[in-house]
C-alpha atoms as a printed R data frame, in Angstrom:
    type eleno elety resid chain resno       x       y       z
1   ATOM     1    CA   MET     A     1 -21.797 -23.251  26.862
2   ATOM     2    CA   GLY     A     2 -18.321 -21.794  27.260
3   ATOM     3    CA   PRO     A     3 -16.912 -18.620  25.717
4   ATOM     4    CA   ARG     A     4 -15.810 -18.408  22.086
5   ATOM     5    CA   LEU     A     5 -12.576 -16.802  21.013
6   ATOM     6    CA   ASP     A     6 -12.150 -15.627  17.409
7   ATOM     7    CA   LEU     A     7  -8.612 -15.358  16.043
8   ATOM     8    CA   GLU     A     8  -7.770 -13.577  12.793
9   ATOM     9    CA   PHE     A     9  -4.294 -13.393  11.267
10  ATOM    10    CA   TYR     A    10  -2.569 -10.992   8.875
11  ATOM    11    CA   ALA     A    11   0.955 -10.632   7.427
12  ATOM    12    CA   SER     A    12   2.397  -8.042   5.056
13  ATOM    13    CA   PRO     A    13   2.741  -9.350   1.485
14  ATOM    14    CA   PHE     A    14   6.402  -8.266   1.219
15  ATOM    15    CA   TYR     A    15   9.438  -8.054   3.476
16  ATOM    16    CA   TYR     A    16  12.153  -5.460   2.786
17  ATOM    17    CA   ILE     A    17  15.503  -6.613   4.138
18  ATOM    18    CA   SER     A    18  16.626  -2.981   4.438
19  ATOM    19    CA   ARG     A    19  13.704  -2.398   6.845
20  ATOM    20    CA   GLU     A    20  12.888   0.847   5.043
21  ATOM    21    CA   GLU     A    21   9.296  -0.275   5.348
22  ATOM    22    CA   GLU     A    22   7.645  -2.170   8.159
23  ATOM    23    CA   PHE     A    23   6.848  -5.845   7.877
24  ATOM    24    CA   ILE     A    24   4.019  -6.651  10.251
25  ATOM    25    CA   PHE     A    25   2.296  -9.791  11.470
26  ATOM    26    CA   TRP     A    26  -0.680  -9.549  13.778
27  ATOM    27    CA   ILE     A    27  -3.345 -11.595  15.480
28  ATOM    28    CA   LYS     A    28  -6.735 -10.041  16.086
29  ATOM    29    CA   VAL     A    29  -8.461 -11.429  19.156
30  ATOM    30    CA   LYS     A    30 -12.190 -11.120  19.845
31  ATOM    31    CA   LEU     A    31 -14.082 -12.684  22.736
32  ATOM    32    CA   HIS     A    32 -17.720 -13.717  22.521
33  ATOM    33    CA   ASN     A    33 -18.860 -13.885  26.131
34  ATOM    34    CA   GLN     A    34 -20.919 -11.816  28.529
35  ATOM    35    CA   ASP     A    35 -18.167 -11.278  31.102
36  ATOM    36    CA   PRO     A    36 -14.356 -10.985  31.081
37  ATOM    37    CA   ILE     A    37 -12.261 -14.122  31.196
38  ATOM    38    CA   THR     A    38  -8.607 -14.770  32.006
39  ATOM    39    CA   LEU     A    39  -6.537 -17.076  29.810
40  ATOM    40    CA   ASP     A    40  -3.377 -18.986  30.604
41  ATOM    41    CA   ILE     A    41  -1.506 -18.189  27.383
42  ATOM    42    CA   ALA     A    42   1.834 -19.849  28.259
43  ATOM    43    CA   GLY     A    43   3.022 -21.848  25.252
44  ATOM    44    CA   SER     A    44   0.027 -20.821  23.152
45  ATOM    45    CA   VAL     A    45  -0.408 -18.872  19.946
46  ATOM    46    CA   LEU     A    46  -0.997 -15.749  22.062
47  ATOM    47    CA   ASP     A    47   2.292 -16.175  23.946
48  ATOM    48    CA   PRO     A    48   4.816 -13.857  22.238
49  ATOM    49    CA   LEU     A    49   7.741 -15.953  23.482
50  ATOM    50    CA   ALA     A    50   6.295 -19.262  22.305
51  ATOM    51    CA   ILE     A    51   4.303 -18.577  19.156
52  ATOM    52    CA   PHE     A    52   7.223 -19.401  16.849
53  ATOM    53    CA   ALA     A    53   9.386 -21.460  19.209
54  ATOM    54    CA   GLU     A    54   6.517 -23.883  19.925
55  ATOM    55    CA   GLY     A    55   5.505 -24.060  16.274
56  ATOM    56    CA   ARG     A    56   2.075 -22.467  16.763
57  ATOM    57    CA   ILE     A    57   2.965 -20.398  13.685
58  ATOM    58    CA   GLN     A    58   5.403 -21.942  11.216
59  ATOM    59    CA   LEU     A    59   7.711 -20.004   8.907
60  ATOM    60    CA   PHE     A    60   9.223 -21.727   5.861
61  ATOM    61    CA   GLU     A    61  10.324 -21.169   2.276
62  ATOM    62    CA   THR     A    62   7.253 -21.452   0.079
63  ATOM    63    CA   ASP     A    63   8.861 -23.311  -2.830
64  ATOM    64    CA   THR     A    64  11.059 -25.738  -0.895
65  ATOM    65    CA   GLY     A    65   9.193 -26.103   2.396
66  ATOM    66    CA   TYR     A    66  12.503 -25.602   4.192
67  ATOM    67    CA   PRO     A    67  11.958 -24.143   7.701
68  ATOM    68    CA   ALA     A    68  13.226 -20.615   8.304
69  ATOM    69    CA   PRO     A    69  14.550 -20.190  11.855
70  ATOM    70    CA   LEU     A    70  13.043 -17.214  13.619
71  ATOM    71    CA   GLN     A    71  13.847 -15.951  17.086
72  ATOM    72    CA   ASN     A    72  11.131 -13.835  18.629
73  ATOM    73    CA   ILE     A    73  12.450 -11.277  21.087
74  ATOM    74    CA   PRO     A    74  10.017  -8.916  22.833
75  ATOM    75    CA   SER     A    75  10.953  -5.308  22.238
76  ATOM    76    CA   ARG     A    76  10.943  -2.570  24.849
77  ATOM    77    CA   TYR     A    77   7.653  -1.417  23.354
78  ATOM    78    CA   SER     A    78   5.863  -4.579  24.440
79  ATOM    79    CA   ASN     A    79   4.639  -5.536  27.880
80  ATOM    80    CA   GLN     A    80   2.231  -8.394  27.245
81  ATOM    81    CA   GLU     A    81   1.584 -10.106  30.559
82  ATOM    82    CA   GLN     A    82   0.593 -13.630  31.494
83  ATOM    83    CA   PRO     A    83  -2.094 -14.580  32.188
84  ATOM    84    CA   LEU     A    84  -4.125 -12.554  29.691
85  ATOM    85    CA   THR     A    85  -7.457 -11.008  30.651
86  ATOM    86    CA   ILE     A    86  -9.934 -10.266  27.879
87  ATOM    87    CA   ASP     A    87 -12.897  -7.960  28.401
88  ATOM    88    CA   PRO     A    88 -15.559  -8.342  25.660
89  ATOM    89    CA   GLN     A    89 -16.826  -4.824  26.380
90  ATOM    90    CA   ARG     A    90 -13.575  -3.397  25.011
91  ATOM    91    CA   GLY     A    91 -14.006  -5.090  21.638
92  ATOM    92    CA   SER     A    92 -11.285  -6.838  19.670
93  ATOM    93    CA   PHE     A    93  -7.565  -6.115  20.070
94  ATOM    94    CA   LEU     A    94  -4.345  -6.867  18.227
95  ATOM    95    CA   ILE     A    95  -1.143  -8.583  19.233
96  ATOM    96    CA   CYS     A    96   1.506  -7.350  16.774
97  ATOM    97    CA   TRP     A    97   4.976  -8.352  15.635
98  ATOM    98    CA   SER     A    98   7.035  -5.972  13.530
99  ATOM    99    CA   THR     A    99  10.482  -5.594  11.996
100 ATOM   100    CA   THR     A   100  10.432  -1.973  13.195
101 ATOM   101    CA   PRO     A   101   8.510  -1.969  16.482
102 ATOM   102    CA   GLU     A   102   9.832   1.489  17.361
103 ATOM   103    CA   ARG     A   103   7.665   3.069  14.637
104 ATOM   104    CA   GLY     A   104   4.186   4.233  15.540
105 ATOM   105    CA   ASP     A   105   2.506   4.273  18.918
106 ATOM   106    CA   ARG     A   106   1.181   0.710  18.966
107 ATOM   107    CA   GLU     A   107   2.928  -1.740  21.290
108 ATOM   108    CA   LYS     A   108   4.620  -4.411  19.196
109 ATOM   109    CA   TYR     A   109   6.932  -7.368  19.496
110 ATOM   110    CA   LEU     A   110  10.086  -7.577  17.437
111 ATOM   111    CA   PHE     A   111   9.822  -9.860  14.427
112 ATOM   112    CA   ASN     A   112  13.497 -10.646  14.510
113 ATOM   113    CA   ALA     A   113  15.489 -10.833  11.281
114 ATOM   114    CA   PHE     A   114  15.797 -14.436  10.094
115 ATOM   115    CA   GLN     A   115  18.417 -13.743   7.388
116 ATOM   116    CA   PRO     A   116  15.970 -14.120   4.519
117 ATOM   117    CA   ALA     A   117  17.239 -14.616   1.005
118 ATOM   118    CA   PRO     A   118  16.234 -11.757  -1.347
119 ATOM   119    CA   ASN     A   119  13.582 -12.360  -4.002
120 ATOM   120    CA   THR     A   120  12.343 -15.422  -2.147
121 ATOM   121    CA   ARG     A   121   8.813 -16.320  -1.143
122 ATOM   122    CA   TYR     A   122   8.153 -17.365   2.446
123 ATOM   123    CA   THR     A   123   5.035 -18.684   4.131
124 ATOM   124    CA   LEU     A   124   3.633 -18.055   7.609
125 ATOM   125    CA   ARG     A   125   1.145 -20.800   8.475
126 ATOM   126    CA   TYR     A   126  -1.049 -21.287  11.508
127 ATOM   127    CA   GLN     A   127  -0.740 -24.747  13.071
128 ATOM   128    CA   SER     A   128  -2.494 -24.790  16.452
129 ATOM   129    CA   HIS     A   129  -3.593 -22.464  19.241
130 ATOM   130    CA   GLY     A   130  -2.737 -24.317  22.449
131 ATOM   131    CA   LEU     A   131  -5.379 -22.433  24.457
132 ATOM   132    CA   THR     A   132  -7.036 -24.727  26.989
133 ATOM   133    CA   LYS     A   133  -6.928 -23.172  30.476
134 ATOM   134    CA   TRP     A   134  -9.182 -20.278  31.411
135 ATOM   135    CA   TYR     A   135 -11.315 -19.035  34.267
136 ATOM   136    CA   PRO     A   136 -14.017 -16.378  34.681
137 ATOM   137    CA   GLY     A   137 -13.134 -12.959  35.967
138 ATOM   138    CA   THR     A   138  -9.808 -11.165  36.261
139 ATOM   139    CA   PRO     A   139  -6.540 -11.969  38.063
140 ATOM   140    CA   GLU     A   140  -7.589  -9.473  40.744
141 ATOM   141    CA   ALA     A   141 -10.979 -11.125  41.229
142 ATOM   142    CA   PRO     A   142 -10.882 -14.649  39.796
143 ATOM   143    CA   ASP     A   143 -13.898 -16.911  40.147
144 ATOM   144    CA   LEU     A   144 -11.943 -20.122  40.648
145 ATOM   145    CA   GLU     A   145 -14.974 -22.035  41.912
146 ATOM   146    CA   ALA     A   146 -17.127 -21.371  38.868
147 ATOM   147    CA   PRO     A   147 -17.789 -24.309  36.574
148 ATOM   148    CA   VAL     A   148 -15.585 -24.011  33.518
149 ATOM   149    CA   ASP     A   149 -16.930 -25.118  30.134
150 ATOM   150    CA   PRO     A   150 -14.568 -25.813  27.251
151 ATOM   151    CA   LEU     A   151 -13.178 -22.783  25.431
152 ATOM   152    CA   THR     A   152 -14.063 -22.676  21.742
153 ATOM   153    CA   VAL     A   153 -11.402 -21.170  19.464
154 ATOM   154    CA   SER     A   154 -12.464 -20.228  15.945
155 ATOM   155    CA   ILE     A   155 -10.079 -19.105  13.173
156 ATOM   156    CA   GLN     A   156 -11.472 -16.300  11.014
157 ATOM   157    CA   GLY     A   157 -10.082 -15.815   7.503
158 ATOM   158    CA   PRO     A   158  -6.909 -17.278   5.982
159 ATOM   159    CA   GLU     A   159  -4.536 -19.436   7.993
160 ATOM   160    CA   THR     A   160  -1.643 -19.150   5.526
161 ATOM   161    CA   PHE     A   161   0.154 -16.016   4.323
162 ATOM   162    CA   ASN     A   162   2.855 -15.776   1.660
163 ATOM   163    CA   PHE     A   163   5.259 -12.868   1.426
164 ATOM   164    CA   LEU     A   164   8.098 -11.939  -0.921
165 ATOM   165    CA   THR     A   165  11.456 -10.648   0.241
166 ATOM   166    CA   GLN     A   166  13.322  -7.826  -1.502
167 ATOM   167    CA   ILE     A   167  16.493  -6.006  -0.592
168 ATOM   168    CA   SER     A   168  14.988  -2.501  -0.520
169 ATOM   169    CA   LEU     A   169  12.018  -0.409  -1.538
170 ATOM   170    CA   PRO     A   170  11.517   0.048  -5.259
171 ATOM   171    CA   GLY     A   171  12.745   3.231  -6.864
172 ATOM   172    CA   LYS     A   172  11.635   4.592 -10.201
173 ATOM   173    CA   PRO     A   173   9.313   2.127 -11.938
174 ATOM   174    CA   PRO     A   174  10.908   0.259 -14.861
175 ATOM   175    CA   LEU     A   175   9.361   2.110 -17.773
176 ATOM   176    CA   THR     A   176   9.981   4.578 -20.577
177 ATOM   177    CA   THR     A   177   7.796   7.414 -21.847
178 ATOM   178    CA   CYS     A   178   7.169   8.760 -25.321
179 ATOM   179    CA   LEU     A   179   5.491  12.167 -25.662
180 ATOM   180    CA   SER     A   180   3.796  13.120 -28.937
181 ATOM   181    CA   THR     A   181   1.308  15.588 -30.460
182 ATOM   182    CA   SER     A   182  -1.387  14.943 -33.041
183 ATOM   183    CA   GLN     A   183   0.205  17.482 -35.413
184 ATOM   184    CA   PRO     A   184   3.136  19.928 -35.372
185 ATOM   185    CA   ILE     A   185   0.885  23.020 -35.422
186 ATOM   186    CA   CYS     A   186  -1.707  24.000 -32.796
187 ATOM   187    CA   ALA     A   187  -4.668  26.069 -34.050
188 ATOM   188    CA   LEU     A   188  -5.974  28.582 -31.488
189 ATOM   189    CA   SER     A   189  -9.478  27.940 -32.857
190 ATOM   190    CA   GLY     A   190  -9.276  24.336 -31.772
191 ATOM   191    CA   ASP     A   191  -9.894  23.113 -35.319
192 ATOM   192    CA   PRO     A   192  -8.348  20.687 -35.926
193 ATOM   193    CA   PRO     A   193  -8.125  19.468 -32.322
194 ATOM   194    CA   PHE     A   194  -4.624  19.489 -30.839
195 ATOM   195    CA   THR     A   195  -4.029  16.347 -28.791
196 ATOM   196    CA   ILE     A   196  -1.037  15.528 -26.597
197 ATOM   197    CA   SER     A   197  -0.336  11.854 -25.846
198 ATOM   198    CA   ILE     A   198   1.920   9.927 -23.472
199 ATOM   199    CA   LEU     A   199   2.891   6.325 -24.179
200 ATOM   200    CA   TRP     A   200   4.133   4.452 -21.093
201 ATOM   201    CA   THR     A   201   6.117   1.303 -21.942
202 ATOM   202    CA   LEU     A   202   7.257  -1.242 -19.376
203 ATOM   203    CA   THR     A   203  10.912  -2.281 -19.612
204 ATOM   204    CA   SER     A   204  10.595  -5.098 -17.067
205 ATOM   205    CA   LEU     A   205   9.470  -8.659 -17.734
206 ATOM   206    CA   GLN     A   206   7.222  -8.410 -14.671
207 ATOM   207    CA   SER     A   207   3.868  -6.627 -14.686
208 ATOM   208    CA   ILE     A   208   3.349  -3.714 -12.306
209 ATOM   209    CA   THR     A   209   0.363  -1.987 -10.716
210 ATOM   210    CA   ALA     A   210   0.631   1.692  -9.853
211 ATOM   211    CA   LEU     A   211  -1.423   4.382  -8.187
212 ATOM   212    CA   ARG     A   212  -0.682   7.638  -9.981
213 ATOM   213    CA   THR     A   213  -1.236  10.937  -8.184
214 ATOM   214    CA   VAL     A   214  -3.431  13.143 -10.361
215 ATOM   215    CA   ASP     A   215  -3.230  16.921 -10.225
216 ATOM   216    CA   ARG     A   216  -6.885  17.954 -10.412
217 ATOM   217    CA   GLY     A   217  -7.661  19.587 -13.739
218 ATOM   218    CA   ARG     A   218  -4.458  18.268 -15.318
219 ATOM   219    CA   PRO     A   219  -5.345  14.803 -16.582
220 ATOM   220    CA   LEU     A   220  -1.857  14.324 -18.025
221 ATOM   221    CA   ASP     A   221   1.505  14.811 -16.328
222 ATOM   222    CA   ILE     A   222   2.514  17.498 -18.816
223 ATOM   223    CA   GLU     A   223   3.252  21.208 -18.968
224 ATOM   224    CA   ILE     A   224   3.550  23.775 -21.772
225 ATOM   225    CA   ARG     A   225   6.477  26.188 -21.945
226 ATOM   226    CA   ASP     A   226   7.001  29.323 -24.037
227 ATOM   227    CA   LEU     A   227  10.304  28.981 -25.928
228 ATOM   228    CA   GLN     A   228  10.389  32.707 -26.779
229 ATOM   229    CA   ARG     A   229  10.095  33.807 -23.157
230 ATOM   230    CA   ASN     A   230  12.751  31.852 -21.273
231 ATOM   231    CA   SER     A   231  10.686  28.661 -21.370
232 ATOM   232    CA   ARG     A   232   8.097  30.156 -19.030
233 ATOM   233    CA   ARG     A   233   5.364  27.719 -18.057
234 ATOM   234    CA   ILE     A   234   1.898  28.656 -19.331
235 ATOM   235    CA   GLY     A   235  -1.603  27.205 -19.684
236 ATOM   236    CA   LEU     A   236  -3.061  23.951 -18.330
237 ATOM   237    CA   GLN     A   237  -4.217  25.458 -15.033
238 ATOM   238    CA   SER     A   238  -5.549  23.326 -12.225
239 ATOM   239    CA   THR     A   239  -9.344  23.454 -11.908
240 ATOM   240    CA   TYR     A   240  -9.230  23.172  -8.121
241 ATOM   241    CA   ILE     A   241 -10.931  26.101  -6.366
242 ATOM   242    CA   GLY     A   242 -10.199  25.929  -2.674
243 ATOM   243    CA   GLY     A   243  -8.634  29.145  -1.414
244 ATOM   244    CA   ASP     A   244  -5.400  28.544   0.445
245 ATOM   245    CA   GLU     A   245  -6.168  24.880   1.063
246 ATOM   246    CA   SER     A   246  -4.201  22.199  -0.747
247 ATOM   247    CA   PRO     A   247  -6.279  20.252  -3.259
248 ATOM   248    CA   PRO     A   248  -7.327  16.781  -2.136
249 ATOM   249    CA   GLU     A   249  -5.223  14.039  -3.664
250 ATOM   250    CA   GLU     A   250  -6.791  12.202  -6.557
251 ATOM   251    CA   THR     A   251  -5.371   8.970  -7.916
252 ATOM   252    CA   GLU     A   252  -5.593   6.787 -10.971
253 ATOM   253    CA   LEU     A   253  -4.980   3.038 -10.912
254 ATOM   254    CA   ILE     A   254  -2.688   1.887 -13.723
255 ATOM   255    CA   HIS     A   255  -1.739  -1.650 -14.728
256 ATOM   256    CA   LEU     A   256   1.241  -2.186 -17.029
257 ATOM   257    CA   THR     A   257   2.224  -5.496 -18.599
258 ATOM   258    CA   PRO     A   258   5.225  -6.346 -20.805
259 ATOM   259    CA   GLY     A   259   4.588  -5.708 -24.492
260 ATOM   260    CA   ARG     A   260   1.403  -3.697 -23.906
261 ATOM   261    CA   PRO     A   261   2.107   0.068 -23.695
262 ATOM   262    CA   PHE     A   262  -0.374   2.274 -21.849
263 ATOM   263    CA   ARG     A   263  -1.543   5.421 -23.660
264 ATOM   264    CA   GLN     A   264  -2.945   8.610 -22.140
265 ATOM   265    CA   SER     A   265  -4.212  11.510 -24.248
266 ATOM   266    CA   TYR     A   266  -5.533  15.001 -23.668
267 ATOM   267    CA   THR     A   267  -6.971  17.484 -26.190
268 ATOM   268    CA   LEU     A   268  -6.415  21.175 -25.499
269 ATOM   269    CA   SER     A   269  -9.737  22.962 -24.917
270 ATOM   270    CA   THR     A   270 -10.815  26.366 -26.147
271 ATOM   271    CA   GLU     A   271 -13.493  26.586 -23.444
272 ATOM   272    CA   THR     A   272 -13.140  28.097 -19.983
273 ATOM   273    CA   ARG     A   273 -13.201  25.624 -17.124
274 ATOM   274    CA   ALA     A   274 -14.344  25.360 -13.511
275 ATOM   275    CA   GLY     A   275 -17.541  27.315 -14.271
276 ATOM   276    CA   GLY     A   276 -15.600  30.149 -15.872
277 ATOM   277    CA   LEU     A   277 -13.212  30.556 -12.936
278 ATOM   278    CA   ARG     A   278 -10.362  29.053 -14.919
279 ATOM   279    CA   SER     A   279  -9.292  30.108 -18.404
280 ATOM   280    CA   SER     A   280  -9.063  27.830 -21.419
281 ATOM   281    CA   ASP     A   281  -6.018  25.729 -22.227
282 ATOM   282    CA   MET     A   282  -5.193  28.130 -25.073
283 ATOM   283    CA   ARG     A   283  -4.621  31.071 -22.741
284 ATOM   284    CA   GLY     A   284  -1.084  32.357 -23.109
285 ATOM   285    CA   LEU     A   285  -0.539  30.849 -26.545
286 ATOM   286    CA   ALA     A   286   0.101  33.311 -29.376
287 ATOM   287    CA   THR     A   287   0.112  32.949 -33.143
288 ATOM   288    CA   GLY     A   288   3.572  32.554 -34.669
289 ATOM   289    CA   PHE     A   289   5.255  31.516 -31.427
290 ATOM   290    CA   ARG     A   290   6.941  28.185 -30.681
291 ATOM   291    CA   TYR     A   291   6.229  26.179 -27.567
292 ATOM   292    CA   SER     A   292   7.190  22.871 -26.045
293 ATOM   293    CA   THR     A   293   5.181  20.338 -24.105
294 ATOM   294    CA   ASN     A   294   7.221  18.519 -21.473
295 ATOM   295    CA   MET     A   295   6.714  15.778 -18.927
296 ATOM   296    CA   ARG     A   296   6.249  16.981 -15.353
297 ATOM   297    CA   LYS     A   297   7.555  15.225 -12.275
298 ATOM   298    CA   VAL     A   298   5.197  12.437 -11.279
299 ATOM   299    CA   ARG     A   299   4.361  10.627  -8.044
300 ATOM   300    CA   TRP     A   300   3.560   6.915  -8.231
301 ATOM   301    CA   ARG     A   301   2.990   4.279  -5.616
302 ATOM   302    CA   TRP     A   302   3.752   1.021  -7.364
303 ATOM   303    CA   ARG     A   303   4.539  -2.631  -6.876
304 ATOM   304    CA   PHE     A   304   5.359  -5.607  -9.043
305 ATOM   305    CA   ASP     A   305   2.265  -7.778  -9.383
306 ATOM   306    CA   ASP     A   306   4.157 -10.697  -7.837
307 ATOM   307    CA   GLU     A   307   4.415  -8.675  -4.624
308 ATOM   308    CA   ILE     A   308   0.632  -8.346  -4.309
309 ATOM   309    CA   ASP     A   309  -1.380 -11.243  -2.948
310 ATOM   310    CA   GLU     A   310  -4.269 -12.469  -5.063
311 ATOM   311    CA   TRP     A   311  -6.859 -11.495  -2.432
312 ATOM   312    CA   THR     A   312  -5.772  -7.841  -2.689
313 ATOM   313    CA   ARG     A   313  -5.123  -7.806  -6.433
314 ATOM   314    CA   ASN     A   314  -8.689  -8.876  -7.243
315 ATOM   315    CA   ASP     A   315 -10.323  -6.175  -5.105
316 ATOM   316    CA   GLU     A   316  -9.809  -2.610  -6.365
317 ATOM   317    CA   GLY     A   317 -10.713  -1.076  -3.019
318 ATOM   318    CA   LYS     A   318  -8.178  -3.200  -1.134
319 ATOM   319    CA   LEU     A   319  -5.615  -2.666  -3.891
320 ATOM   320    CA   ARG     A   320  -5.951   1.119  -3.681
321 ATOM   321    CA   ALA     A   321  -5.812   1.026   0.118
322 ATOM   322    CA   MET     A   322  -2.663  -1.113   0.079
323 ATOM   323    CA   LEU     A   323  -0.879   1.158  -2.415
324 ATOM   324    CA   LEU     A   324  -1.908   4.309  -0.545
325 ATOM   325    CA   GLU     A   325  -0.065   2.984   2.499
326 ATOM   326    CA   LYS     A   326   3.170   2.827   0.510
327 ATOM   327    CA   PRO     A   327   5.606   5.707   0.077
328 ATOM   328    CA   ALA     A   328   5.165   7.613  -3.180
329 ATOM   329    CA   VAL     A   329   8.107   7.565  -5.569
330 ATOM   330    CA   GLU     A   330   8.687  10.908  -7.295
331 ATOM   331    CA   PHE     A   331  10.550  10.812 -10.589
332 ATOM   332    CA   GLN     A   332  11.030  12.819 -13.785
333 ATOM   333    CA   PRO     A   333   9.968  10.963 -16.947
334 ATOM   334    CA   GLU     A   334  11.666  11.767 -20.230
335 ATOM   335    CA   GLY     A   335   9.655  13.544 -22.904
336 ATOM   336    CA   ARG     A   336   9.616  16.849 -24.828
337 ATOM   337    CA   VAL     A   337   7.947  17.892 -28.085
338 ATOM   338    CA   GLU     A   338   8.031  21.310 -29.773
339 ATOM   339    CA   PHE     A   339   5.107  22.792 -31.728
340 ATOM   340    CA   GLU     A   340   3.986  26.033 -33.366
341 ATOM   341    CA   VAL     A   341   0.774  28.014 -32.911
342 ATOM   342    CA   GLU     A   342  -1.318  29.588 -35.667
């Protein structure tokens, strides 16, 4: 029985024409065989100069089926040689194409711009592999006399990938904020409870999914300022205890849909926190003084739901991992409410 070659494909779910973010397409190759083999990859799916030109991978507009011409030019960061020797002891490896091959330390081929139309869905689809010729051993020590059994090529995972084009990376998410308090007066005793709420409302007709950076110990992106003392910030201390180290980043997954605002609330506590190492939320507040609660700058990693493939959207772990790879957008939401203390 001859060797088996597993091929697995992946493509980014979105393509930014500005190239602010990398679009990547890769093939993972894994050999199931006891010894190394050498493949003649000319004209095959593993040939960087032929993969698109020979139609091994097709690129076309998803809705119309119209082919999208794509020239594949090896970049100076790539030195794939023919024939290709695969050693099973080294495990699987990737052959990558990228719109920005100069980024990172991995050798990549240039996925050359094909003048995509913005806000258009395209499809990359596997057609055939074209791998037929192989022999045992390496080019330095080929075993040309050995009997050669047929090579089995198995495709692992999806064979079709859709991606959406956009002109540039998203900026501030399309939403508004409304900040409110449960009453205009905050009692230092905590009775009645004093609750601060944020209402996030989407202004877009498209749903979004966001990964919000959470400051540990501050469940809401708010701050309290003393209006009598030059708007000095007080209270709502972080509960992180870690010396000079920066606190580890915590995140919250948020899904916003048109017509369905998302509410977050926090009630000020009269109790000390972090095992007594942090004071209560009421620290710094004084009877008869006026204060304001304001929105703090926030950091979100977000995407329109249409930009996220269904396979990722339905798996929270994959969804979080995908968003964590994206640049965080920092912005200042609107919101300010004044209150008195008694």
